VEXLO-753754 format. One record per residue: x negated, z, y negated of N, C-alpha, C in turn. Coordinates in steps of 0.001 Angstrom, whole numbers, padded with zeros to 6 digits, always signed. Layout:
REM residues N
XZYXZYXZY...
***
This chain:
REM residues 238
+007565+004711+012246+006110+004659+012424+005774+004258+013860+004770+003433+014003+004300+003068+015338+003731+004305+016040+003805+004321+017365+003319+005472+018114+001805+005452+018324+001169+004294+018107-000284+004208+018277-001046+005254+017495-000757+005410+016172-001478+006421+015393-001248+007849+015879-000082+008125+016461+000179+009460+016992-000751+009754+018164-000882+008761+019045-001774+008904+020208-003209+009124+019749-003659+008322+018783-005030+008428+018283-005259+009787+017634-004294+010252+016827-004440+011548+016158-004617+012671+017168-003854+012599+018259-003985+013620+019294-005359+013565+019949-005821+012378+020239-007118+012211+020887-008262+012686+020000-008182+012389+018703-009263+012769+017790-009314+014271+017547-008265+014987+017936-008265+016449+017832-008935+017107+019028-009325+016316+020019-009968+016854+021218-011256+017583+020835-011375+018825+021235-012562+019608+020875-013606+019641+021992-013337+018957+023093-014273+018952+024205-015223+017756+024083-016505+018006+024319-017469+016915+024298-017967+016598+022899-018786+015550+022776-019395+015193+021486-018368+014714+020478-018600+015050+019210-017719+014627+018123-018562+014144+016958-018204+013013+016395-018923+012489+015250-018618+011021+015068-019279+010398+014110-019059+008983+013815-020363+008220+013902-020359+007151+014665-021513+006259+014770-021238+005009+013948-022088+004759+012968-021998+003552+012147-023147+002641+012571-022819+001495+013111-023826+000584+013653-024129-000527+012655-025407-000737+012383-025818-001760+011427-026932-002611+012017-026812-003909+011855-027910-004805+012210-028852-004902+011010-030135-005047+011268-031133-005185+010198-030840-006396+009308-031478-006449+008154-031336-007583+007252-032012-008836+007784-031781-009917+007087-032254-011229+007540-033779-011359+007478-034333-012067+008451-035758-012402+008488-035912-013917+008485-037135-014383+008288-037397-015825+008342-037076-016368+009733-037351-015578+010763-037078-016036+012132-035590-016149+012404-034778-015311+011766-033329-015462+011893-032893-016833+011397-033372-017222+010241-032981-018506+009657-033505-019692+010462-034625-019483+011170-035204-020555+011986-034559-020636+013364-033720-019677+013730-033173-019631+015074-034255-019343+016101-035160-018446+015737-036315-018137+016584-036162-016725+017178-036424-016579+018461-036248-015305+019153-037296-014303+018677-036841-013149+018197-037778-012148+017690-038180-011123+018747-037215-010585+019474-037546-009551+020447-038286-008399+019791-039404-008007+020379-040190-006877+019853-041259-007338+018852-041245-008599+018462-042254-009110+017529-042065-008455+016155-043161-008082+015473-043066-007381+014189-042758-008316+013020-041527-008797+012962-041103-009705+011894-040501-008893+010758-040944-009158+009533-040462-008408+008380-039247-009063+007734-038547-008305+006903-037426-008853+006155-037902-009835+005102-037077-010833+004830-037316-011708+003687-036766-011027+002435-037049-011600+001275-036479-011068+000033-034956-011121+000096-034434-012203+000687-032976-012322+000822-032441-011249+001760-033179-010969+002841-032769-009919+003768-032744-008554+003101-033741-008289+002274-033764-007029+001531-032554-006934+000595-032236-008042-000071-031090-008056-000980-029786-007807-000218-029690-008345+000990-028503-008083+001818-028342-006587+002072-029442-005928+002407-029379-004502+002729-029080-003680+001479-029652-004056+000350-029351-003363-000910-027852-003433-001191-027264-004617-001009-025831-004781-001239-025015-003941-000265-025450-003885+000989-024737-003079+001987-024831-001596+001663-025989-001155+001181-026145+000256+000808-025163+000634-000294-025036-000216-001300-024081+000052-002371-022654+000046-001840-022398-000875-000943-021085-001017-000317-020738+000211+000516-021770+000846+001095-021568+001960+002024-021602+003333+001355-021748+003386+000049-021855+004684-000638-020653+005583-000351-019466+004984-000268-018270+005798-000054-018176+006341+001367-018924+005725+002310-018903+006185+003698-019730+007455+003870-020773+007615+003060-021603+008822+003003-022202+009229+004355-023062+008402+004927-023740+008809+006169-024591+010060+005938-024646+010899+006964-025435+012135+006877-026866+011938+007370-027083+010923+008185-028376+010716+008842-028520+009241+009167-029750+008735+009124-030036+007362+009540-030955+007408+010750-030561+006732+011807-031374+006607+013017-031732+005130+013160-033021+004841+013253-033439+003446+013247-034267+003056+014469-034122+001814+014864-035071+001192+015788-036447+001262+015146-037505+001441+015928-038843+001523+015338-039412+000177+014897-038767-000930+015235-039293-002245+014858-039249-002429+013347-040217-003152+012807-040444-003173+011366-039222-003649+010583-038508-004668+011058-037367-005185+010303-036231-004165+010226-036086-003363+011275-035075-002313+011266-035530-001144+010391-036789-000761+010528-037315+000345+009724-037238+000020+008234-037587-001210+007856-037481-001607+006450-036031-001516+005975-035114-001964+006821-033689-001904+006475-033239-000453+006314-033687+000416+007226-033320+001831+007163-033830+002478+005876-035043+002139+005484-035615+002723+004272-034854+002270+003026-034439+001002+002999-033647+000506+001869-032297+001210+001828-031680+001375+003001-030398+002065+003060-030551+003513+002611-031591+004192+003067-031804+005588+002705-031930+005753+001198-032699+004869+000581-032869+004941-000872-031551+004668-001588-030842+003632-001141-029587+003274-001786-028495+004310-001611-028601+005121-000554-027602+006151-000276-028000+007518-000828-029117+007546-001556-029490+008795-002222-030479+009662-001485-031264+009073-000574-032311+009837+000091-031907+010441+001422-031143+009715+002220-030725+010200+003531-031929+010233+004478-032006+011260+005315-033107+011402+006266-033097+010268+007291-034307+009821+007701-034456+008774+008711-035223+009326+009907-034724+009047+011103-035497+009316+012311-035524+008054+013158-036582+007874+013950-036712+006686+014795-036199+006970+016204-035605+005934+016811-035052+006065+018155-035374+004789+018948-036337+004860+019884-036713+003667+020661-035583+003127+021536-034577+003953+021832-033480+003498+022669-032627+002421+022049-032724+002228+020706-031952+001172+020054-032849+000037+019551-034066-000055+020111-034947-001183+019798-034376-002470+020411-034831-003607+019934-034334-004897+020392-034574-005101+021880-033821-006017+022453-033969-006387+023863-035401-006874+024119-035934-006539+025275-037245-007052+025695-037069-008497+026163-037469-009441+025316-037292-010859+025647-038540-011497+026238-039672-010791+026189-040880-011278+026839-041281-012683+026425-041370-013566+027398-041849-014937+027174-040995-015712+026169-039762-015340+026011-038889-016058+025081-039208-015765+023618-039926-014686+023344-040227-014349+021955-041003-015480+021289-040553-015857+020107-041191-016926+019358-040588-018292+019619-039770-018424+020654-039154-019720+020961-037992-019985+020010-037802-021265+019678-036694-021653+018814-035460-021972+019650-034347-022145+018968-033068-022453+019609-033197-023608+020606-033766-024737+020172-033832-025915+021042-034816-025734+022194-035876-024972+021974-036796-024679+023080-036137-023770+024106-035358-022831+023619-034741-021849+024509-033635-022460+025368-032780-023285+024775-031629-023795+025526-032025-024739+026648-033259-025237+026623-033742-026109+027692-034609-025363+028706-034819-024064+028482-035656-023262+029368-034862-022927+030641-035429-023202+031807-034700-023006+033063-034292-021550+033279-035181-020630+032937-034859-019212+033083-033672-018845+032198-033661-019366+030977-032560-019070+030064-031249-019677+030557-031305-020859+031116-030093-021496+031645-029453-020615+032716-030283-020034+033580-029775-019116+034609-029244-017842+033971-029991-017292+033033-029596-016058+032348-028278-016242+031598-028138-017367+030920-026937-017620+030126-025682-017630+030996-025811-018126+032218-024660-018181+033123-024245-016790+033576-025221-015879+033697-024894-014527+034170-025908-013510+033668-025815-013122+032374-026757-012133+031829-026550-010737+032412-025430-010534+033106-025182-009232+033707-026125-009000+034885-026330-010040+035697-027167-009903+036893-028620-010281+036670-028880-011226+035764-030233-011767+035626-030959-011159+034428-032178-010686+034617-032938-010103+033513-033583-011161+032628-033931-010765+031422-034755-011600+030554-036168-011651+031137-037032-012535+030643-038423-012543+031106-039180-011267+030734-038547-010439+029890-039135-009144+029565-038701-008057+030528-037749-008388+031405-037391-007455+032464-036125-006650+032273-035276-006980+031280-034053-006215+031047-032813-007043+031345-031825-006414+031970-030499-007010+032073-029650-006454+030936-028566-007128+030615-027688-006658+029552-027070-005287+029877-026685-005002+031132-026212-003639+031420-027266-002571+031140-028536-002882+031390-029604-001926+031095-029751-001734+029586-029605-002823+028847-029664-002745+027387-028528-001873+026869-027325-002134+027364-026169-001347+026947-026349+000132+027278-026849+000415+028471-026994+001804+028917-027925+002588+028003-029054+001991+027621-029979+002742+026767-029436+002870+025342-028710+001854+024885-028126+001936+023552-027050+002997+023466-026138+003010+024438-025063+004003+024453-025632+005410+024626-026624+005553+025485-027242+006867+025695-027842+007397+024401-028523+006519+023648-029141+006935+022394-028085+007356+021378-026994+006595+021296-025917+006926+020362-025273+008258+020732-024916+008424+022003-024223+009647+022416-025115+010878+022306-026371+010726+022647-027304+011861+022534-027436+012298+021072-027521+011317+020175-027651+011643+018752-026394+012320+018225-025230+011813+018614-023973+012426+018182-023871+013863+018697-024293+014088+019936-024266+015442+020497-025202+016379+019740-026343+015855+019294-027327+016674+018582-026933+016938+017134-026002+016123+016594-025581+016263+015195-024049+016265+015140-023418+017291+015698-021961+017318+015819-021245+017224+014475-020210+016384+014468-019383+016234+013281-019977+015377+012184-021183+014847+012384-021863+014079+011346-021559+012580+011443-021775+011902+010338-021713+010438+010314-023153+009917+010390-023448+009221+011457-024815+008755+011700-024861+007242+011608-025756+006734+010777-025969+005293+010638-027101+004872+011561-026808+004011+012528-027803+003493+013458-028202+002085+013005-029465+001906+012644-029956+000593+012203-030667-000059+013377-030095-001133+013876-030577-001689+015136-030585-003216+015099-030223-003841+016210-030369-005282+016407-029083-005855+017005-028927-007168+016878-027672-007814+017221-027130-007498+018607-027934-007707+019643-027423-007520+021002-027256-006049+021368-028026-005160+020749-027800-003731+020961-026432-003355+020398-026162-003783+019163-024882-003468+018528-023721-004046+019334-023851-005295+019773-022766-005932+020547-022460-005158+021832-023497-004806+022558-023268-004143+023848-022719-002729+023674-023170-002027+022637-022636-000690+022375-021165-000785+021976-020821-001765+021162-019425-001957+020784-018563-002280+022002-019077-003093+022915-018335-003388+024148-017991-002101+024888-018949-001187+024949-018720+000088+025644-017547+000841+025028-017543+000990+023709-016507+001789+023065-015175+001056+022945-015226-000275+022911-013999-001068+022897-013400-001239+024289-014147-000844+025307-013751-001059+026706-013586-002552+027005-014469-003356+026420-014500-004802+026660-015518-005092+027757-015167-005960+028694-016105-006322+029757-017398-006838+029138-018506-006328+029636-019805-006631+029036-020123-008121+029060-019583-008843+030033-019866-010287+030104-019342-011036+028879-018490-010383+028091-017953-011020+026884-018682-010569+025618-019852-009957+025747-020511-009376+024571-020829-010400+023490-021022-011655+023868-021345-012687+022878-020179-012997+021941-018982-012559+022283-017816-012878+021464-017718-012019+020211-018554-011000+020118-018521-010108+018954-019546-010582+017934-019086-010970+016773-019981-011423+015708-020655-010216+015068-021979-010263+014959-022751-009189+014318-023719-009841+013337-023398-009771+012062-024225-010397+011033-025322-009464+010545-026341-010047+009944-027409-009251+009340-026833-008319+008277-027227-007057+008339-026833-006025+007364-025334-005735+007376-024645-006070+008469-023219-005764+008590-023024-004422+009291-021879-003791+009033-021584-002458+009541-020382-002466+010488-020461-001665+011539-019327-001378+012404-019299+000134+012592-018113+000714+012765-018031+002174+012853-017109+002624+013978-017514+003708+014634-016784+004272+015766-016693+005775+015584-015483+006316+015597-015317+007771+015589-015174+008236+017027-016018+009186+017411-016105+009643+018795-015550+011062+018898-014677+011263+019882-014123+012592+020145-014059+012779+021651-015056+013446+022193-015119+013606+023643-015259+012258+024330-014335+011954+025252-014374+010680+025970-013569+009598+025257-012969+009928+024117-012174+008954+023364-012993+008430+022184-012706+007197+021790-013354+006623+020609-012376+005692+019905-012340+005790+018583-011549+004858+017787-012505+003987+016981-012404+002675+017149-013227+001746+016380-012583+001580+015000-013300+001974+013975-012759+001974+012613-012802+000584+011982-013945-000105+012136-014062-001467+011615-015220-002166+012306-015223-003505+012236-016243-004332+012878-016834-005314+011875-018171-005448+011885-018881-006484+011121-018466-006515+009647-018385-005326+009050-017977-005204+007650-019190-005412+006742-018995-006196+005667-020100-006468+004738-019542-006833+003372-020361-006740+002326-019881-007020+000977-019442-008460+000779-020005-009393+001556-019704-010821+001414-019136-011355+002730-017872-011064+003048-017316-011411+004356-017281-012896+004663-017361-013739+003647-017381-015180+003913-018605-015586+004728-019650-014749+004710-020869-015068+005463-020614-015125+006962-019584-014417+007429-019270-014407+008857-018778-015764+009352-018396-016643+008436-017901-017963+008812-018977-019035+008700-020201-018618+008394-021323-019549+008251-022275-019360+009422-022718-020466+010046-023668-020369+011151-024961-019717+010667-025529-018777+011432-026723-018056+010961-027972-018915+010886-028008-020044+011629-029151-020945+011551-028679-022354+011898-029472-023342+011508-029110-024732+011773-029438-025104+013215-028526-025834+013855-028776-026343+015203-029014-027849+015188-029229-028418+014002-029472-029859+013890-030818-030214+014507-030849-031285+015274-032095-031737+015888-032931-032515+014881-034233-032519+015111-035169-033128+014162-034920-034601+013953-034382-035287+014992-034164-036721+014853-032885-037035+014095-032234-035967+013582-031081-036214+012739-029751-035972+013436-029761-035768+014733-028531-035489+015450-028160-034025+015234-026904-033741+015423-026449-032373+015203-025669-031864+016402-025917-030590+016761-025164-029958+017830-024091-029053+017239-023166-028643+018077-022217-027623+017659-022982-026336+017401-022470-025522+016488-023143-024252+016215-023000-023324+017391-024054-022571+017619-024079-021629+018743-023084-020522+018518
***
């Protein structure tokens, strides 16, 4: 037997500090997702297809048996949380502003091609660690509030499995924290609509159980939106 599981088993027996499981889920698909349009804090609702994605994920997640659902207060996340709660048999939902989407400010409503030519975005893309969005947040600040919300909830509900329904960049940055991946690489983690990732927390140790799990895994190999230009030219997928 490999020694890795022995080390993990010892760590997960640690009785000091918070203990529990955080299951991270991105909301279902919206029309703006398919358009490659920045949503931020805009109240965009799920599409029928997005609702169907969440219904499928709820059925897929029945064996995981979350004890509690914690959701971003934004409408697309709240709708996703309510669908999950119903599909899981009536799990309680509470709202947590700490896992709301990044404050994108002026970028909200902009499409992929409008954004990539924006001078502020060009600077931000080169170094999102140091440079804030036009809404005033840096990625380290986003990560800090997301991790704080997760850890506080786990501490308040010891030993429970908590499903956090949130947004793409919140999920990515929180996963970076528990994976001990440098935050500047957060874009390398694929987070699909209605996909699940899970982390078992034991004090200062964490074991990542799975990443971007969903009923239709082939979707992870499909670009989430078209980057083709209107004049017929095509760019590489983002």
